[in-house]
N, C-alpha and C positions, 0 to 999 in steps of 0.2 A: 459363489454362484452369482452370475450377473443378474441384475434385476429383471431385464427383459426375458431371459431364459426362465427364471423363476415364475414370472407372470404367465408365460406361455404354458408352463406345466399346469398351473392352477386353472387356466382357461380351457385346458384339454387339447390345445394345439399340438403339444408335444406327445408323441406316441412312444410306445416301447415299455419294457419291463420297469426300468428305473423311474420313468415319469409316473407310471401307474402306482408304483410302490410309494413314491413321495406323496401323491394325492391321497392314497389310502391311509398312510400314516398321519397326515395332517387332519384328515376327516375324523380319525379316532379321537383326536384331542378336542374336537368341537363338542363332544358329548359331556365330558366333565365341566367344560366351560359353560355349557347351557344349563347344567344342573345347578351350578353356583349362581348363575344369573337369575334363573327362575325362582330359586330359593330366596334370594335377596329381594326380588320384586314382590314375591308372596308376602314376605315379612312386612314390607312397607305398605302394601295394599291392604293388609288386614290389621294394621296398627300395632303389630308386635314390635317392629322397629319404628321409631318415631321420627317424623320429619319436623325440623325446627322451624317455627314461624318467627320471622324477624319483623320488627315494627316499622318496616318500610316496604315499598313496592319492589318486587323482585322479577326480573326478566331473565330467562335462560335462553342462550343461543347455543345450539349444539348440532349434532349430526347423527346419522344412523350408521355411517360407514367410517372407516379410518382414513384420515389424511386427505388434504387437497380439495376440500369442498368449497372453500372460500368463507369459512366461518369467521376468521379474524377480521377481514375487511368489513364484514357485516357488524361485528362488535364495535369497530371504530365508527362506522356509519351511524349506528344507533346511539352511541355515546354522544356524538356531535349533535344529533337530532334532539336528544333529550336536553343537552346543555343549552342549545339555542332556545329551547322551550322553557328555560329557567328552572329546570330540575337540577337538583344537586345530586350528581351521579358518581358512583365509584364502580370499578370493575374488579371482580374477583377472578383471578387467573389461576388455573390449575398448575401446581408445581410438582416437580419430581426431585428425587434425592432427599437429603436431610433438610427439613424445614429450617433448622438452625443455621444451615449454610446457604439458604436460598438468597438472602439479601446481602448485597455488598456492604462491607463495613467501612465507614469513613476513617477508621483508625488503622486500616491495613494499607500496605503499599499498593500502588497501582497494579503492579505485576500480580500480586495475590488476588486483588479484586477482579482483575481480568480472568484469572484462572477460575474463580468462583462463578463468574458470569457464564463462562464457557461450559462449565461442567454441571452447574446446579440450577441455572435459570433458563427456562425455555425461551426459544426465539420469538414466539408470539408475544410474550410478556415484554421483551425488549422493544419490539415494534410498537406496541401500544404505549409504552412509556415514552418512546421517542416522538410519536405522532400526537399524543394527547397531553399537552403540557398542563392543561387546566383540570384534568380528570385524574383522581387518585387511582392507581392500579396496584392492587395488593396480590402478592404471590404466595401460594402455599397450598398444601394438601388439605388443611383444615379450614374450609371456607366458611364454616359457621363462626369460628373464632375470628377470621379475617372480616367477615361481615359485621360482627359486633364491633370490631376495631374501627372499621370505616364509619359506622354510625357514631361511635364515641369520639373519634379523633377528627373526623371531617364533616360531621353534622349532615350527612347525606340523607336524602329522602327516597333514593332509588338505587338499586344494585343490579348490575349485569353479571350474570354467571357466564363466563367464557368457557365453552365446552361443558355445558351444564345438563344436557339431556339425560345422561346416565347418572348424574349426581342427584340423588334423592334425599339427601340429608336436609336440604333447605326447601321449604315450600315456596312455590313461585306463583306469581299472578299471571304470567304469560310464558308459554313455551313455544319458541320459534325454532324450527328445524330447517337447516340448510341441506338441500338435496343437489348434488352435483349432477348436472344434466349429461355429463360425459360418462359417468359411472354411477347411476342413481341408486342402485340397489345391491351393489357389491357381489354380483353373481348370485344373489339370494342365498348365500352360504355364509355361515358364521366363521369368524376368525378362529384358528389360523388358516383354515382351508380356503376361505374367502375373505372379504373385507367388511362383512356385516358385524357391527358391534353388539347388536341384539336383534331378535326376530322382527321382521317387518310389521307384524301385527301390533307391536308396541308403538308404532307411529300413531295409534289411536290417542296417545297422550298429547300429541301436538295440537297447538291452537292455531298455528300459522306455518305454512311451508313457503320457503324462498328457494326457487330454483336458481342455481348459479351457472355461469358459462353458457348462457342460452344462445349467444351469438356464435358459438363454436359447434353447434349441432344443427340438425334440420327439423323441420316442422313435424315430420312423421315421428321422430324420436320424442319430441316434446309432447305430442298427443298421446303416445304410449305411456309416458310418465304420468301425465294427468289422469289417464284411465286407471293406472295402478294405484295412485294415491287416492282417487275417489272411491275405488273399491275397498281400500283399507279404512279410509276416514272421509266419508262423503261430505261432512259438514265443515271441514277445514279449508279455508280459502288458500289459494295458491298465487304467489307473486313470481315474476320472472326478473332476473337481474343479469348484468354483464360486469366484467372486470374492465374498467375504463382506464387507459394509461393517463396518468396525471402529469408527471414530469420526470426528468432524469437528473440525478445528482452525481456530480463528479467527486469521487472520494478524495481526490488530491487537495482540492480547495473548497469543497462544499458548495460550489457554484451550482445553480439550477438551470437546466437546459430544457428546451421544448422536445417532446418525444419525436416530432417530425424530423428532427435533425438526424435520426437514424437512417433515413431513407438513402439507399445506395451505399451505405457504409458496410465494410467487411467486419462482421461481429463474431466474437468468440463468446458463446453463451456458457454460463456457469450457474448451476442451481442445485440446491439440496432441499427440495420441496415435495409435497405430496402429489403434485400434478405438474411435472415438468413439461408435458406436452402442451399444456395451456400457455406456459411461458413462451415456448417456441412459437406457438401459433400467434401470440401477440407481437413478437418481434417481426415475424414475417408480414403480419398485417400492417405494421409500421413501415414496411419497405426495406427492412434490413436484409443484408446478404449474410445469412447465418452460415458461416464457414464450418463451425464445429460447435456442438453442444455437449459439454462435459456434465454428466449427471451423477450426483451422489444421492445416497438414501436420505429420506426425509429426516430432518433434525440433525443431520451429520455435523459434527464439530470439526472444522477444518484444522489441519496442522500447517505449520509454516512450510514444511517441505511440499505439501500438496499445492499450496498457493504458489510457491516458487516454480513448481512443475507446470502449473497452468500458465503462468506468466511467460515462461520459456517457450512453451508450446505455441502460445498466441503470437509471440514474436517470430517464431520459425514459420508460421503460416501466413505471416504478413498481414495480420488483422489490424483494423483501426482502433479497436477498443475491446476490452473484456466487459461484458454486460452481465450483471447479476440481479437478483430480486432483492427487495428490501429485507426479506427474511434472511438472506445471505449476508447482506452488507453489515447488519448489526453484529455479525460474528467475526467479520474480517476487517472492520474499520480500523482497529488499533494494531493490526499486524503489519509487518514490513512488506510493502508492496513494490519496493525498488523503482519508484517513479513510473510504474506501469499506468496505463490509461484505463482505469477501472471505473465503470459507470453503474449506477443502481437505478432500476426502473421502479418508480412508485406508482401503484395503481390504487383506484378507489372503486368501491362497488356502486353501481347505479341501478336502481329499480326501474325497469323499462315497461312493466305491465303489472297491474294490480296494486299500484301505489295507494289507491283508495282503500283497499283492504288493510294495508300496512298502517296507514294513518288512523283508520277507524279503530283497529284493535289497540293501538297505542293510547289513543284518547280514552277508549272504553275501559281498558284494564289498568292504565298507569296514571293518567292525568287526573 
């Protein structure tokens, strides 16, 4: 089933018996999910399940919805901010798959290591490792263990929990929640029927909200988001941010180009991210002529045949370049691209409103 058709079913745009049946079936699965979620939160809230205190400052950056909020760029932004403030910081990234297979092994062949990276290491981890050379990034499901390892091996005094809002095993000093202004509340329905990871009332745990993609929506929508967040948690400050194009990397020779060079170019877009519409918006804002945008599911692992197909399609359409996100380039960098002109757009988050709240809470809670 195509992603667009699936989303139209969830939104109610698709009518008919089949669409109604799918929505009803998915809604039924939200109830056991909610029971498990509420039980877990009850256990932690009442001290039956214990949160671990680590002897350093801990900041969590997370979200309330699945995918595409801009969480990873904010993790990078915060790590750079703390590093410049002379904090010794490490990032604890959520892993999936077997923890014993998560990290590439120096004794294995490049081919085997690449296989492990593709299948057991998430793309956010690869981005953070690539962009933050001076900051340790530890991957794994057991973040208590990795936090202790970061303190022991890297002498850090500050830890960032990447995707940490739902991770209650570690006590934190600051909870930052990223809200995507393009899809702030996931239809107010829990997964799998909607994209809410937990009920909106749980946003009461947040210390600071950062709205992302604010330049891609209008003032009316932003005011509605503010009103909703104030209703849930009136004491929590709200910052606004945008995804700012930083530079373009040519995969062929790693040369760095200015984003403005896309103006007027015939571009074939390729992405496997949570918010492909935001990527397309940015390309058009840069003046690119987006001839086609091939979209795969978030976290998709590309096969060589898929890349070959994209390259062939781009040549047939007469495009000047294939443009991907950094989240994609870390997965296809070592693949055979047959001298294709593949470019990667690097973005950074920029806080455009409420920077005083951001700095105040960092100083008060962490410094």
